[in-house]
Each structure stands twice: as C-alpha cells, then as structure tokens.
C-alpha positions as CSV (number, residue, x, y, z in Angstrom):
1,M,110.6,75.9,110.0
2,I,112.7,76.8,107.1
3,K,116.4,77.8,107.6
4,I,119.2,79.2,105.4
5,G,121.0,76.3,103.7
6,D,118.0,73.9,103.7
7,K,117.1,72.2,100.5
8,I,113.5,72.1,99.3
9,D,112.8,68.9,97.3
10,D,116.6,68.2,96.9
11,R,116.6,70.9,94.2
12,Y,116.2,74.5,95.7
13,R,118.9,75.5,98.2
14,I,117.7,78.5,100.4
15,L,120.1,81.5,100.4
16,S,118.1,83.9,102.3
17,R,114.5,85.0,103.4
18,I,113.7,88.3,101.5
19,A,110.1,88.9,102.4
20,T,107.1,88.0,104.8
21,G,103.7,88.7,104.3
22,G,100.2,87.8,105.7
23,M,100.1,84.6,103.9
24,S,103.6,83.4,103.1
25,D,107.2,83.8,103.5
26,V,109.4,84.5,100.3
27,Y,112.9,83.0,100.0
28,E,115.8,83.5,97.5
29,A,117.1,80.2,96.6
30,N,119.5,78.7,94.2
31,D,118.1,76.2,91.7
32,L,120.5,73.3,91.7
33,V,119.3,71.9,88.4
34,T,119.1,75.2,86.2
35,K,121.9,77.0,88.4
36,R,119.7,79.9,88.4
37,I,118.5,82.3,91.4
38,V,115.0,81.8,92.1
39,S,112.2,83.3,94.5
40,I,110.1,80.8,96.5
41,K,107.1,81.6,98.2
42,V,106.1,79.2,100.9
43,M,102.7,79.4,102.7
44,K,103.0,79.8,106.3
45,E,102.3,76.8,108.5
46,S,99.8,78.6,110.8
47,L,97.4,79.2,107.9
48,L,97.4,75.5,106.7
49,S,94.3,74.6,108.6
50,N,92.1,77.2,106.9
51,A,90.6,75.6,103.7
52,E,90.1,79.3,102.1
53,N,93.7,80.0,102.5
54,L,94.9,77.0,100.7
55,T,92.6,77.5,98.0
56,R,93.9,81.1,97.6
57,F,97.5,80.1,97.5
58,N,96.7,77.1,95.1
59,N,94.6,79.4,92.9
60,E,97.5,82.0,92.7
61,S,100.0,79.1,91.8
62,A,97.8,77.7,89.1
63,L,96.7,80.8,87.4
64,A,100.0,82.3,87.4
65,A,101.8,79.3,86.1
66,S,99.4,79.3,83.0
67,L,100.9,82.7,81.9
68,N,104.2,83.4,80.0
69,H,104.5,87.2,79.3
70,P,107.7,89.5,79.6
71,N,105.8,91.9,81.9
72,I,104.4,89.0,84.2
73,V,106.6,87.3,87.0
74,H,107.3,83.9,85.4
75,V,106.3,80.8,87.6
76,F,108.8,78.1,87.1
77,G,107.3,75.3,89.2
78,R,105.2,74.5,92.3
79,G,105.0,71.8,95.0
80,T,104.8,70.8,98.7
81,Y,107.3,70.8,101.2
82,D,106.7,69.4,104.7
83,G,102.9,69.8,104.0
84,R,103.3,73.5,102.9
85,P,102.5,74.6,99.3
86,Y,105.1,76.7,97.5
87,I,105.7,78.5,94.4
88,V,108.8,79.0,92.6
89,N,109.0,82.4,90.7
90,E,111.3,84.2,88.7
91,F,113.8,86.2,90.9
92,V,112.9,89.9,90.3
93,K,115.7,92.5,91.0
94,G,114.0,95.9,91.3
95,Q,111.5,97.6,93.5
96,T,107.8,97.9,93.5
97,L,106.1,101.0,92.3
98,R,104.8,101.7,95.6
99,E,108.5,102.0,96.8
100,K,109.2,104.2,93.9
101,L,106.3,106.5,94.5
102,N,107.2,106.6,98.2
103,F,110.6,107.9,97.2
104,S,109.7,110.2,94.2
105,Y,106.1,111.2,95.2
106,A,105.0,111.0,91.5
107,L,106.5,109.8,88.0
108,S,107.2,112.1,85.0
109,L,104.8,111.9,82.2
110,S,107.2,110.0,80.1
111,E,108.0,107.5,83.1
112,A,104.3,107.1,83.8
113,C,103.4,106.4,80.1
114,E,106.3,104.0,80.0
115,V,104.8,102.0,82.8
116,M,101.3,102.0,81.3
117,L,102.2,100.9,78.0
118,Q,103.7,97.6,79.5
119,L,100.8,97.4,82.0
120,T,98.0,97.6,79.6
121,S,100.0,95.0,77.2
122,A,100.2,92.6,80.0
123,I,96.8,92.8,81.3
124,G,95.5,92.6,77.7
125,Y,97.4,89.1,77.5
126,I,95.9,88.1,81.0
127,H,92.4,89.0,79.8
128,R,92.8,87.0,76.6
129,H,93.7,84.0,78.6
130,G,90.4,84.4,80.5
131,I,91.7,85.6,83.8
132,V,90.9,88.7,85.7
133,H,93.7,89.8,88.1
134,R,91.6,91.8,90.6
135,D,94.3,93.4,92.4
136,I,96.2,95.9,90.3
137,K,98.1,98.4,92.4
138,P,101.6,99.8,92.6
139,D,102.3,97.2,95.4
140,N,102.1,94.4,93.1
141,L,104.1,96.0,90.2
142,F,107.8,95.7,90.2
143,I,110.0,98.1,88.2
144,M,113.2,96.9,87.1
145,N,116.4,99.0,86.7
146,D,116.0,99.0,83.1
147,G,112.5,100.3,83.3
148,M,110.7,96.8,82.8
149,V,107.5,96.3,84.5
150,K,106.6,92.9,86.1
151,I,103.1,92.0,87.5
152,S,103.2,89.9,90.4
153,D,100.6,88.5,93.2
154,F,97.7,86.4,91.5
155,G,96.2,85.6,95.0
156,I,92.8,86.8,94.4
157,A,92.8,86.5,90.4
158,A,89.7,84.9,89.0
159,V,88.4,83.2,85.9
160,K,86.5,85.7,83.8
161,G,82.8,85.8,85.1
162,Q,83.5,84.2,88.4
163,S,81.1,85.5,91.1
164,N,82.4,87.5,94.0
165,R,79.3,87.2,96.1
166,G,79.7,85.6,99.4
167,D,83.8,86.1,99.2
168,G,83.7,89.8,100.5
169,I,85.2,92.7,98.5
170,Q,88.1,91.1,96.4
171,G,91.0,93.7,95.9
172,T,92.1,96.9,97.7
173,I,89.5,99.5,98.3
174,Y,91.5,102.4,96.8
175,Y,91.5,100.6,93.3
176,C,88.2,98.7,93.4
177,S,85.6,99.7,90.7
178,P,82.0,100.6,91.8
179,E,80.8,96.9,90.5
180,V,83.3,95.2,92.6
181,L,82.3,96.8,95.7
182,T,78.8,95.9,95.1
183,G,79.6,92.2,94.5
184,G,79.8,92.1,90.6
185,P,81.5,89.5,89.0
186,A,85.2,89.1,87.9
187,L,85.4,91.1,84.4
188,P,88.0,92.7,82.5
189,T,86.5,96.0,83.2
190,N,87.4,95.7,86.9
191,D,91.2,95.7,85.9
192,I,90.7,98.6,83.5
193,Y,89.3,100.8,86.3
194,A,92.3,99.8,88.5
195,M,94.7,100.5,85.9
196,G,93.1,104.0,85.6
197,I,93.5,104.7,89.3
198,V,97.2,103.6,89.1
199,F,98.0,105.8,86.1
200,Y,96.3,108.9,88.2
201,E,98.3,108.0,91.1
202,L,101.7,107.6,89.1
203,L,101.1,111.2,87.7
204,T,99.8,112.9,90.7
205,G,101.3,111.1,93.6
206,T,98.0,110.4,95.2
207,V,94.8,108.3,94.7
208,P,91.7,109.9,93.3
209,F,89.4,109.0,96.4
210,D,90.7,108.8,100.3
211,G,88.8,109.0,103.5
212,E,89.0,108.4,107.2
213,T,87.6,105.0,106.7
214,M,87.3,102.4,104.0
215,D,83.5,102.7,103.9
216,Q,84.0,106.2,103.0
217,V,86.5,105.5,100.1
218,A,84.1,102.8,99.1
219,M,81.3,105.2,98.9
220,M,83.3,107.9,97.1
221,Q,84.3,105.1,94.4
222,M,80.5,104.5,93.9
223,K,79.2,108.0,93.9
224,K,81.8,110.7,93.7
225,K,82.7,112.2,90.4
226,F,86.2,111.1,89.2
227,P,88.7,114.0,89.4
228,E,90.5,115.1,86.4
229,P,94.3,114.6,86.9
230,S,95.1,117.8,85.2
231,R,93.4,119.5,88.1
232,V,96.1,118.2,90.3
233,V,99.1,118.3,87.8
234,P,98.0,121.2,85.2
235,S,100.7,120.1,82.8
236,I,99.0,116.8,82.1
237,P,97.8,116.7,78.7
238,R,94.1,116.7,78.0
239,S,94.6,113.4,76.0
240,I,96.0,111.6,79.1
241,D,93.1,113.1,81.2
242,R,90.6,111.4,78.7
243,I,92.3,108.2,79.0
244,I,92.3,108.0,83.0
245,L,88.6,109.3,82.9
246,T,87.4,106.8,80.4
247,A,89.2,103.9,82.2
248,C,87.4,105.1,85.3
249,R,83.9,105.6,84.5
250,K,81.3,104.6,87.2
251,R,79.3,102.3,84.7
252,A,81.5,99.5,83.4
253,E,79.9,99.5,80.0
254,E,81.2,103.2,79.5
255,R,84.8,102.3,80.2
256,Y,87.4,100.8,77.8
257,Q,86.1,97.2,77.2
258,T,89.5,95.9,76.6
259,A,93.0,96.6,77.8
260,E,93.9,96.8,74.3
261,A,91.6,99.9,73.6
262,M,93.2,101.6,76.5
263,H,96.7,100.8,75.2
264,D,95.9,102.0,71.7
265,D,94.6,105.4,73.0
266,L,98.0,105.8,75.0
267,V,100.0,105.1,71.8
268,K,97.9,107.8,69.9
269,A,98.5,110.2,72.9
270,I,102.2,109.5,73.0
271,S,102.6,109.9,69.3
272,D,101.5,113.6,69.8
273,K,105.1,115.0,70.2
274,D,103.9,118.4,71.8
275,N,102.9,116.1,74.8
276,F,106.3,114.9,75.4
277,K,109.3,117.3,75.6
278,Q,111.6,114.9,77.2
279,R,111.6,111.6,75.4
280,R,113.4,108.5,76.4
281,G,113.3,105.1,77.3
282,I,110.3,102.8,75.7
283,L,108.9,105.9,74.1
284,S,112.3,106.5,72.1
285,R,112.3,102.9,71.2
286,I,108.6,102.7,70.0
287,F,108.5,106.1,68.1
288,G,112.1,107.1,67.2
289,F,111.9,110.2,69.5
290,K,115.3,112.1,69.9
C-alpha cells in the first residue's frame, strides 16, 4: 500500500492521494529530480491478475506518452512500483468540465466555443498521429483557471482502424456514435460524433439522448433524429446548430471527416460578430474582438 511520504523509484515522493477510480489511485507527488509537482496514476493491486486490465493501463501510458500538445495532459514517464504499473503525468490544477457543468448547468456561447476550439485542435492532433481517443466526454476534459482545456484518460484509446468487435462497447453510451454501438472499428469520425455531443451539452446543459436504461439510450443514438440545440436554447446561432448537427450525423460518411474541418467551421461561425455580443478570452485573442 502506498503511503504519504513514500518514494516511488527513489524519485517521486508521495504528498497526498488526490483521487481513486475503478482501475487506479492517483497521487500528488514531488519529482525530486526536476523539482516539479506531478500526478502519479498507479494501477490498483487488486486488478493486477486481470490481463485485460494490465493491457488497458499499459495501452493508456504508451499512447498518451507518444503525444505532445498543449491541450493534452502531458506524460512525463512510466514504470512499475511493487509490481504495479504507474504513469507520471503533468499535475493539472483545474476542474473537469463535468464539475463545471454540475455547478453552472451550461456554458455561455463564448465559453463553449472557446472549449471547442481547443478540443477540435487537440483531437485533430491526436488523429494525425493515428490515434482515436474513444472516450471524449466532459469527465475527461479539464479546464484550467485561465480557460486552457486539457484532455485526459487515454485508457481505451486505440490505433486508427483497430477492431472493436469482441471487446464490448468502448466508450460512454451518451457519447457513442451509432457505428461504435454496433462494433465498428476505431475511426476519427467516432471522436467527431462525441465532440458534437459535448458541444451540445456545453450549450444546453443536457445530453441529446437520455433514457431509463443504457439500452434505450443506445437505441436513440442509432435511430432517433438528432435534436437541434436551438430548440433547447433559442439564442444558439444557426451556424452553431449546423456544426453540431453535422458532427452528429447518424452515418459516419456524412459527418465532418476530420477534426480540422469541424474546427474551421467553428472559426467561421465565431468570426460572424453578430453571433457574439460578449467577446472575451480566446475569441478576443484570435479575432481581436473588443
């Protein structure tokens, strides 16, 4: 059992335990070499006997460590301590978008667009490196005090084209595209669908499809017409409606084929000054709004 004050590999001194999840415990630690505070995710000892859990944890560390982007939680290192694999991550000071939504219900149009500009940029980077995240949702997106967004949790990320069959549904039902629910391979359009759902939720405070059971939600994702966000929040511009609806087409070939295409349409919508009466943050820096 890891205790406060322990040293992992004679380098990382444990300062506190900051979270615990189904697969791992997360600790704040001091890197005695670089003198910086880091976050260490350590796989739970009780799960070590399950080969699938080990594969998933090692997959997360390997894929995440291959990426270097300002909107992705940076991996500094990985190793094994007392037989338990661990990942050393950038220490993130912020809250998840889920926590922010729980407090504020929904974001303003400007805030939501700021988040999506960063998210589409980072996901485009991930896809160019041949990786599909497969679990984009507010719970896995951190937002810093300065508005910077950080993507975390690559636990079920996959190499582009990797088969999903035989592995069960990979992802969270509320954000899964129809083809994911029917066992399709990991493709960028899976993440684009999830980004559309996230954008919808940021603006409306709710997911587009909900039900009493996960089976009901899955059936809605596959069969039910996607609702226009402006029917929930009438002030949402038509151009933003179109971006979300295009990202969430039922047929993958009818969606944006790249995160860059979604990002470009978002930039065009933002540049229409009539859509944004309150201009701040990233919007101000990019477009010079006052």
